[in-house]
C-alpha positions in Angstrom: 56.9 98.8 177.2 55.2 96.0 179.2 57.5 94.2 181.6 56.9 90.6 182.6 58.1 89.9 186.1 59.3 86.5 187.3 60.8 85.3 190.5 64.5 84.6 190.3 64.0 81.0 191.3 61.6 80.2 188.4 63.0 81.0 185.0 65.8 83.5 185.2 69.2 82.3 183.9 70.9 85.1 185.7 69.7 84.5 189.3 69.1 81.9 191.9 68.6 81.6 195.7 71.6 81.3 198.0 69.3 80.6 201.0 68.1 77.5 199.1 71.6 76.7 197.7 73.4 73.4 197.9 74.0 72.3 201.5 77.7 71.8 202.1 77.3 71.1 205.8 74.5 71.6 208.3 74.5 70.5 211.9 74.3 71.9 215.5 77.4 74.0 214.8 75.9 76.0 211.9 75.4 75.7 208.2 77.2 76.3 204.9 75.3 76.7 201.6 76.8 77.5 198.3 76.1 78.4 194.7 78.6 77.3 192.1 78.7 76.8 188.4 77.4 73.2 189.0 74.0 74.6 190.1 74.2 78.0 188.4 75.8 77.5 185.0 76.1 81.2 184.1 78.8 81.7 186.7 82.3 82.4 185.4 85.2 83.1 187.7 83.1 83.6 190.8 81.1 81.7 193.3 79.4 82.4 196.7 78.6 80.8 200.1 76.5 81.7 203.0 78.1 80.6 206.3 76.4 80.6 209.6 78.4 79.7 212.7 76.6 79.1 216.0 78.0 80.3 219.4 80.9 78.2 220.5 81.6 76.8 217.0 84.0 77.6 214.2 84.7 77.1 210.5 87.8 74.9 210.9 91.2 75.9 209.6 91.4 75.5 205.8 92.6 77.0 202.6 91.4 77.3 199.0 93.6 75.9 196.3 92.3 77.9 193.3 90.7 81.2 194.5 91.1 84.2 196.7 88.3 84.8 199.2 86.4 88.0 200.1 84.0 87.8 203.1 81.4 90.1 204.5 80.1 89.8 208.1 76.4 90.2 208.2 75.9 89.7 211.9 77.6 88.4 215.0 81.3 88.6 216.0 84.2 86.3 215.2 87.9 85.8 215.5 89.7 85.2 212.2 93.2 83.8 211.9 95.3 83.9 208.7 98.7 82.3 208.0 100.2 83.6 204.8 103.4 82.6 203.0 106.6 83.9 204.6 105.3 82.8 208.0 103.1 85.9 208.3 100.4 85.3 210.9 97.4 87.5 211.7 94.6 87.2 214.1 91.8 89.8 214.2 88.1 90.2 215.1 85.3 91.0 212.7 81.8 92.1 213.4 78.7 93.2 211.4 79.6 95.4 208.5 83.2 94.4 208.4 85.0 92.3 205.8 88.2 90.2 205.5 90.3 88.9 202.6 92.3 85.6 202.4 94.6 84.8 199.6 94.4 81.5 197.7 96.4 78.9 199.7 96.5 80.9 202.9 95.4 78.9 206.0 92.6 80.6 207.9 89.7 79.9 210.3 86.6 81.7 211.5 85.5 81.3 215.1 82.3 82.6 216.7 83.3 84.5 219.9 79.9 86.0 220.6 76.6 84.8 222.1 74.6 84.9 218.9 75.0 83.1 215.5 77.5 84.8 213.2 76.5 85.0 209.5 78.9 85.6 206.6 78.5 86.0 202.8 81.7 84.5 201.3 82.8 85.0 197.7 85.5 83.4 195.7 87.4 84.1 192.5 86.5 80.8 190.9 83.2 79.2 189.8 84.1 75.8 191.2 86.1 76.1 194.5 88.7 73.6 195.7 89.2 73.4 199.5 91.7 71.7 201.7 91.4 71.4 205.5 94.1 71.3 208.1 92.6 68.4 209.9 92.1 66.4 206.6 95.7 67.3 205.6 97.0 65.7 208.8 95.0 62.6 207.9 97.1 62.2 204.7 100.3 61.6 206.7 101.4 58.7 208.8 102.2 58.7 212.5 105.9 58.5 211.6 105.8 61.3 209.1 104.1 63.6 211.7 106.5 62.5 214.4 109.5 63.4 212.2 107.8 66.8 211.4 107.4 67.8 215.0 110.5 65.9 216.4 108.2 63.6 218.4 107.7 59.9 218.7 105.3 58.4 216.2 103.4 56.9 219.1 102.5 60.4 220.2 100.1 60.7 217.3 98.4 57.3 217.7 95.5 58.6 219.7 94.9 61.6 217.4 91.7 61.1 215.5 92.2 62.0 211.9 91.2 61.0 208.3 91.1 62.8 205.0 87.5 64.0 205.3 87.1 67.7 206.1 85.1 68.6 209.2 84.1 72.1 208.0 82.2 73.1 211.2 83.3 72.0 214.7 82.6 72.9 218.3 85.2 74.7 220.4 86.6 73.0 223.5 86.4 75.6 226.3 86.2 79.4 226.0 87.5 81.4 223.0 91.1 82.6 223.2 91.2 86.0 221.7 94.7 87.7 221.5 94.9 91.2 223.1 95.9 92.6 219.7 92.9 91.1 217.8 91.0 94.4 217.8 93.8 96.3 216.1 93.7 97.3 212.4 94.9 94.5 210.1 95.6 94.5 206.4 93.3 91.6 205.9 90.4 93.5 207.4 88.2 96.3 206.1 85.3 98.1 207.8 83.3 98.9 204.7 80.1 100.0 206.5 82.1 102.4 208.7 83.5 104.3 205.7 82.1 107.6 204.3 80.3 106.5 201.1 82.2 107.5 198.0 78.9 107.6 196.2 76.0 109.2 198.0 72.7 110.8 196.8 69.4 111.7 198.3 68.0 108.3 197.2 70.9 106.0 198.0 74.5 105.3 198.6 77.4 102.9 197.7 80.2 102.0 200.0 83.1 100.5 198.1 85.6 97.9 199.2 88.1 98.2 196.3 91.9 98.4 196.0 92.1 102.2 196.3 90.9 101.8 199.9 92.0 98.3 200.7 95.4 97.4 199.2 95.1 93.7 200.1 92.6 93.1 197.3 94.0 91.5 194.1 91.2 90.3 191.9 88.0 90.9 193.9 86.1 94.0 195.1 82.7 94.8 196.6 80.0 97.5 196.7 77.5 97.8 199.6 74.7 99.3 197.7 71.6 100.9 199.3 68.8 102.4 197.3 65.5 103.9 198.5 62.2 103.1 196.9 62.3 106.5 195.1 65.7 105.7 193.7 67.2 103.4 191.0 70.6 102.1 190.0 70.9 103.6 186.6 71.3 101.3 183.6 75.0 100.6 183.0 77.6 98.0 182.1 81.1 97.1 183.5 83.6 97.0 180.6 86.1 94.6 182.2 84.4 93.0 185.2 81.6 90.6 185.9 79.1 91.3 188.7 77.7 88.9 191.3 75.2 90.3 193.8 73.5 89.1 196.9 70.2 90.6 198.2 70.8 91.3 201.9 67.4 93.0 202.3 64.5 94.4 200.3 63.3 93.4 196.9 64.1 94.6 193.5 63.5 94.2 189.8 66.5 93.6 187.6 67.0 93.5 183.8 69.9 92.1 181.9 70.4 92.3 178.1 72.3 89.5 176.3 74.3 90.1 173.2 71.6 88.6 171.0 69.1 91.2 172.2 67.3 88.9 174.6 66.1 90.6 177.8 65.9 88.8 181.1 63.7 90.7 183.7 63.0 89.2 187.1 62.3 89.9 190.7 64.9 89.5 193.4 64.2 89.0 197.1 66.3 88.5 200.2 68.8 85.7 199.9 68.9 85.7 196.1 72.1 85.8 194.1 72.4 87.1 190.6 75.3 87.1 188.0 75.9 89.6 185.2 78.7 88.7 182.7 81.2 91.5 181.9 79.9 94.3 179.7 76.3 93.2 179.7 73.9 96.2 180.2 71.7 95.9 183.3 69.8 97.9 185.9 68.4 97.5 189.5 65.1 99.1 190.7 63.4 98.8 194.1 60.1 96.9 194.0 57.5 96.4 196.9 59.9 97.5 199.7 61.0 100.8 201.2 64.6 100.2 200.2 67.1 97.6 199.3 70.6 96.6 200.4 72.7 94.6 197.9 76.2 93.2 198.5 77.7 93.4 195.0 81.0 91.5 194.3 83.2 92.0 191.2 86.0 89.9 189.7 88.4 92.9 189.5 89.9 95.0 192.3 88.5 98.2 190.7 85.0 97.8 189.2 84.8 100.5 186.6 81.4 101.1 184.8 79.9 103.1 182.0 76.4 104.4 182.5 73.5 105.4 180.2 73.5 109.0 181.3 77.1 109.7 180.3 76.7 107.6 177.1 74.0 110.0 175.8 76.2 113.0 176.5 79.0 111.7 174.3 77.2 112.1 171.0 75.6 115.0 169.0 71.8 115.1 168.6 72.4 114.3 164.9 74.2 111.1 165.8 71.5 110.2 168.4 68.7 110.7 165.8 70.5 108.2 163.5 71.0 105.8 166.3 67.4 105.7 167.3 66.0 106.2 163.7 64.1 109.1 165.1 63.5 112.7 163.8 65.9 115.0 165.7 63.0 117.1 167.0 61.5 114.0 168.7 64.6 113.3 170.8 64.3 113.8 174.5 66.4 116.7 176.0 69.2 114.5 177.3 70.9 116.3 180.2 74.7 116.8 179.7 76.3 114.4 182.2 80.1 114.4 182.4 80.2 111.9 185.2 77.7 109.1 185.9 75.6 109.5 189.1 75.4 105.7 189.6 72.1 106.2 191.6 69.3 108.3 190.2 65.9 109.4 191.5 62.9 107.7 190.2 60.5 110.4 189.0 58.2 108.0 187.1 56.0 105.2 188.5 57.2 101.7 188.2 56.2 100.2 184.8 55.1 96.6 184.9 
């Protein structure tokens, strides 16, 4: 088979660039870029942002009206605060390789407490996110209403600058205030890169942030997938979950099959995002790099999959001969595989 390779930003309906995504905010405090269904129509039930916060700055307190959030820290260090229902308050630090989760409607902020920019890949359980900001919410209320709320005179709020426009990134006044307990374990936080990989082989590994290991997750999960150039993510599909991936490093070829038999094969590079609807068969293969690192997000707390290797083990050779309209003697010797390996070695050269 001859494979035609295209860059994700040219013709693929399943991929786009997050690094070149829609600018939400960009200033001296950092930047926010996003990919939603408005610019990437194939998205269903998921969207993604890249957040960079410069030293001394923060993503201001806010909440999401229609989606839970799952965030991966790429670099830097930050203080995260979360206020959940029931007056449950949490404050904890995150650094590279760690994640945090915030429920829809929970107030939270992210504050750079280091000396280098902090980068985050942020995913949401909706293709078009709705945000509210604490500062903007104050702008919705009069001085008298705020005074009554805090048992203060209305005049005490006269000098407070406010409107209903969200300042997503802002500079901190003074040094960061980090609680002594911020380094303790917290249910909102998960150190995915510190875990022993549940899936490991000679050619790659997958660390998994899913509900079995992180009970806070409700409708999102994540794989930190690493594959060497002599490995491959075997062809597979996810029966009940869609998949949205971000290329953290490396380059890869991906193929997705649509229900009408159409194939979409394209090249992914750092900063690209792809989306695979639930149950669509697909595969990932390293191209022109020593290895790859994907952050793969799912719209279920446990992303089950079915792989090609196990599929061939389910049926007799007589059935397989009928499936492929091939003489039984011409069938390959499919190895019996009771459990899918997820990552397989690539013994054959890359076909193009």
